[in-house]
C-alpha positions in Angstrom: 57.1 151.7 80.9 56.9 153.1 84.5 59.5 155.8 85.1 60.6 155.9 81.4 57.1 156.3 80.1 56.9 159.0 77.5 53.9 161.1 76.4 53.1 163.2 73.3 52.4 166.8 74.2 50.5 167.4 71.0 52.7 170.3 70.1 56.1 169.5 71.6 58.2 166.5 70.8 58.0 163.5 73.2 59.5 164.3 76.7 59.3 162.3 80.0 57.1 163.3 82.9 56.7 162.6 86.7 59.6 161.1 88.6 61.4 160.2 85.3 61.7 164.0 84.7 63.1 164.6 88.2 65.6 161.7 87.8 66.6 163.0 84.4 67.5 166.4 85.8 69.6 164.8 88.5 71.6 162.7 85.9 73.2 164.7 83.1 73.6 161.6 81.0 69.9 161.2 80.8 69.5 164.8 79.7 72.1 164.2 77.0 70.2 161.1 75.9 66.9 163.0 75.7 68.4 165.8 73.7 70.1 163.3 71.4 66.8 161.6 70.8 65.0 164.9 70.2 67.7 165.8 67.7 67.5 162.4 65.9 63.7 162.7 65.8 63.7 166.3 64.5 66.5 165.7 61.9 64.9 162.5 60.6 62.3 164.6 58.8 63.3 165.2 55.2 62.6 168.9 54.3 60.5 169.5 51.2 60.9 173.1 50.1 59.1 172.6 46.7 55.5 172.8 48.2 53.7 175.0 50.6 52.8 172.0 52.7 56.4 170.9 53.0 57.5 174.4 54.0 54.8 174.6 56.6 55.9 171.2 58.0 59.5 172.5 58.5 58.2 175.6 60.3 55.9 173.5 62.5 58.8 171.1 63.4 61.0 174.0 64.4 58.2 175.4 66.5 57.8 172.0 68.2 61.5 172.0 69.1 61.1 175.4 70.6 58.0 174.2 72.6 59.9 171.1 73.8 62.7 173.4 75.0 60.2 175.6 76.8 58.4 172.6 78.4 61.6 171.1 79.7 62.9 174.4 81.0 59.5 175.0 82.7 59.7 171.5 84.2 63.1 172.2 85.7 61.7 175.2 87.4 58.8 173.3 88.9 60.6 170.4 90.6 59.8 169.4 94.2 61.5 170.7 97.2 63.8 167.6 97.3 64.8 168.2 93.8 65.6 171.8 94.5 68.5 170.6 96.7 70.2 169.7 93.5 69.5 173.2 92.1 73.0 173.7 90.6 72.9 170.5 88.7 69.3 171.2 87.5 70.2 174.7 86.4 73.2 173.4 84.5 71.0 170.8 82.7 68.4 173.4 82.0 71.0 175.6 80.3 72.3 172.7 78.3 68.7 171.9 77.2 68.0 175.5 76.1 71.3 175.9 74.3 71.3 172.6 72.4 67.6 172.7 71.5 68.0 176.3 70.3 70.7 175.0 68.0 68.5 172.1 67.0 65.6 174.5 66.2 67.9 176.7 64.0 69.3 173.6 62.3 65.8 172.3 61.5 64.6 175.7 60.2 67.8 176.6 58.3 66.6 175.1 54.9 63.4 177.0 55.2 65.1 180.3 56.1 67.5 179.9 53.2 64.6 179.1 50.8 62.6 182.1 52.1 65.7 184.4 51.6 66.2 183.1 48.1 62.5 183.5 47.3 62.4 187.0 48.7 65.4 187.9 46.5 63.7 186.3 43.4 60.5 188.2 44.0 62.4 191.5 44.6 64.3 191.1 41.3 61.0 190.4 39.4 59.4 193.4 41.0 62.3 195.6 40.0 62.0 194.3 36.4 58.3 195.1 36.4 58.9 198.5 37.9 61.4 199.3 35.1 58.8 198.4 32.5 56.1 200.4 34.3 58.3 203.5 34.4 60.2 203.2 31.1 58.5 206.2 29.6 59.0 208.4 32.6 62.9 208.4 32.3 62.7 210.7 29.3 62.7 214.5 29.6 59.7 216.6 28.4 61.6 217.8 25.3 63.0 214.3 24.3 63.7 213.9 20.7 62.1 211.2 18.5 65.5 209.4 18.4 65.7 209.3 22.2 62.2 208.0 22.4 62.9 205.4 19.7 65.9 204.1 21.7 63.8 203.5 24.8 60.9 202.1 22.7 63.3 199.6 21.0 64.5 198.3 24.4 60.9 197.9 25.7 59.8 196.1 22.5 62.8 193.8 22.7 61.8 192.8 26.3 60.6 189.2 26.1 57.5 188.3 28.1 58.2 184.6 29.0 58.4 182.2 31.9 61.3 184.1 33.5 58.6 186.5 34.8 57.0 183.6 36.7 53.9 184.9 38.6 54.4 188.5 37.4 54.1 187.6 33.7 50.6 189.1 33.4 51.6 192.3 35.1 54.7 192.5 33.0 52.7 192.0 29.8 50.3 194.8 30.8 53.0 197.3 31.6 55.0 196.4 28.4 51.9 197.1 26.3 51.2 200.3 28.2 54.8 201.5 27.8 54.9 200.7 24.1 51.6 202.6 23.5 52.8 205.5 25.5 56.2 205.7 23.9 54.8 205.4 20.4 52.4 208.3 21.2 55.3 210.3 22.6 57.4 209.6 19.5 54.6 210.6 17.2 54.2 213.9 19.0 58.0 214.5 19.0 58.2 213.8 15.3 55.3 216.2 14.6 57.0 218.8 16.8 60.3 218.3 15.0 58.7 218.5 11.6 57.0 221.8 12.6 60.3 223.2 13.9 62.1 222.2 10.7 59.4 223.8 8.6 59.5 227.0 10.6 63.3 227.2 10.3 63.0 226.6 6.6 60.4 229.4 6.2 62.5 231.8 8.3 65.6 231.1 6.2 63.7 231.7 3.0 62.2 234.9 4.4 65.7 236.1 5.4 67.0 235.3 1.9 64.1 237.2 0.3 64.6 240.2 2.6 68.3 240.3 2.0 67.8 240.1 -1.8 65.1 242.9 -1.7 67.4 245.1 0.4 70.3 244.5 -1.9 68.1 245.2 -4.9 66.8 248.5 -3.4 70.4 249.5 -2.5 71.6 248.8 -6.0 68.7 250.7 -7.6 69.3 253.7 -5.3 73.0 253.6 -6.1 72.2 253.5 -9.8 69.7 256.3 -9.5 72.2 258.5 -7.7 74.9 257.6 -10.3 72.6 258.5 -13.2 71.6 261.8 -11.4 75.3 262.6 -10.8 76.1 261.9 -14.5 73.1 264.0 -15.6 74.1 266.9 -13.4 77.7 266.7 -14.7 76.4 266.6 -18.3 74.2 269.7 -17.6 77.1 271.5 -16.0 79.4 270.7 -18.9 76.7 271.9 -21.3 76.3 275.1 -19.4 80.1 275.6 -19.3 80.3 275.0 -23.0 77.5 277.4 -23.6 79.0 280.0 -21.4 82.3 279.5 -23.1 80.7 279.9 -26.5 78.9 283.0 -25.4 82.1 284.5 -24.0 83.9 283.7 -27.2 81.2 285.2 -29.2 81.2 288.3 -27.1 85.0 288.5 -27.3 84.8 288.2 -31.1 82.2 290.9 -31.3 84.2 293.1 -29.0 87.3 292.4 -31.0 85.7 293.6 -34.1 85.1 297.0 -32.4 88.5 297.3 -30.9 91.7 298.1 -32.5 94.1 295.5 -33.6 96.3 296.6 -30.7 93.6 295.4 -28.3 93.5 291.9 -30.0 96.6 290.6 -28.2 95.1 291.7 -24.9 91.8 290.1 -25.6 93.6 286.9 -26.7 95.6 286.9 -23.5 92.5 287.4 -21.5 90.7 284.7 -23.4 93.5 282.3 -22.6 93.4 283.2 -18.9 89.7 282.7 -18.9 90.1 279.3 -20.6 92.7 278.3 -18.0 90.4 279.4 -15.2 87.5 277.6 -16.9 89.5 274.4 -17.0 90.4 274.8 -13.3 86.7 275.3 -12.5 85.8 272.2 -14.5 88.5 270.2 -12.7 87.3 271.5 -9.3 83.7 270.8 -10.1 84.5 267.3 -11.3 86.5 266.7 -8.1 83.6 267.9 -6.0 81.2 265.6 -7.9 83.4 262.6 -7.4 83.8 263.5 -3.7 80.0 263.7 -3.4 79.6 260.3 -5.1 82.3 258.8 -2.8 80.6 260.4 0.3 77.3 258.9 -0.7 78.9 255.5 -1.1 80.5 255.9 2.3 77.2 256.9 3.8 75.4 253.9 2.4 78.1 251.5 3.7 77.9 253.2 7.1 74.1 252.7 7.1 74.6 249.1 6.2 77.1 248.6 9.0 74.8 250.4 11.5 71.8 248.2 10.5 73.9 245.0 10.9 75.2 246.1 14.3 71.6 247.0 15.4 70.4 243.6 14.2 73.1 241.8 16.0 72.4 243.8 19.2 68.7 243.0 18.9 69.4 239.2 18.5 71.9 239.3 21.5 69.4 241.2 23.7 66.6 238.7 22.8 69.0 235.7 23.5 70.0 237.3 26.8 66.4 237.8 27.9 65.5 234.3 26.8 68.4 232.9 28.9 67.4 234.9 32.0 63.8 233.8 31.6 64.9 230.2 31.2 67.0 230.4 34.5 64.0 231.9 36.3 61.7 229.1 35.1 64.3 226.5 36.0 64.4 227.9 39.6 60.6 228.2 39.9 59.5 225.0 38.2 60.3 222.6 41.1 58.3 224.8 43.4 55.2 225.8 41.3 55.2 223.5 38.3 56.2 224.2 34.6 53.3 226.3 33.4 53.2 228.5 36.6 56.9 228.9 36.4 56.6 230.1 32.8 53.8 232.6 33.7 55.7 234.0 36.7 58.9 234.3 34.6 57.1 236.2 31.9 55.5 238.5 34.4 58.9 239.2 36.0 60.5 239.9 32.6 57.7 242.3 31.6 57.9 244.2 35.0 54.3 243.2 35.9 55.1 242.2 39.5 55.4 245.1 41.9 58.6 245.6 43.9 60.4 243.1 41.7 62.9 243.8 39.0 64.9 241.4 36.7 68.5 242.6 36.1 69.4 242.1 32.4 
């Protein structure tokens, strides 16, 4: 076809050569015709995004458009001296070729770009789902309760392994099985720990009840013993007073026999005075005994209050030390790990680290 003969470049779309190329650059209408033909040829290909072969064909066609642009632009640069006289026209046409074929390349590749973006988002979503399955058991704290673990386990077990996982279905099934096994083991250990803690609390409560009952029994026995001793002492005192009274009366009677009748009234008066004094002594002694019993009761009550205050102080001190130790462990754990933090905190609390002191 002489000047209008076209060739296939092998990689680029069909473009003219020789004098036809020179003539095309000198006539903008021919450049427009060529670009329109390239657009028609490129856009005549129906994109198939459902297969790898189809997607590769789209990418190849877009690449050929780019190569055609490069070939035409390079041809414009290499025109003969005569053609260079029309340099302004040629450069304008070159710009037109670059701009329109760039747009054509983007238009040809757009379906593939959109498919690749959608595919990337789909794969990213599936990977996120797989990662959530893989790390399901790591979201729980070390001291998680069996109920907390059961909640996570129920969600994992309810996760369906179906076609929505696409090419990640095998990986999802593996991580789900691993997560279920791990969570079940964690729940079993948590249940065992909780049962041991509950049993320990029960035993402590029973021990406290027994200790309180024993203490109350001992206190009651001691109070009863002291009461019996006080009653016995009072009875002995009364017996002694009665005996002394009887002896005094006997002496008075004996002396009265030896004294004159005139002395009888004086002896009687003296006996009455002694009786009154004796009654006052009895009353005073009784008051002292009652005061002693009350003082003993007050002392026992004071001892009980002191023991309770000492116990509360010991518990408060223990809680305060545990809280300080927990704070030290919390600060050290991110730096040295849980066990090392626990050991260092214990050493600090016990004063085993030189030049270091924990303020309580």
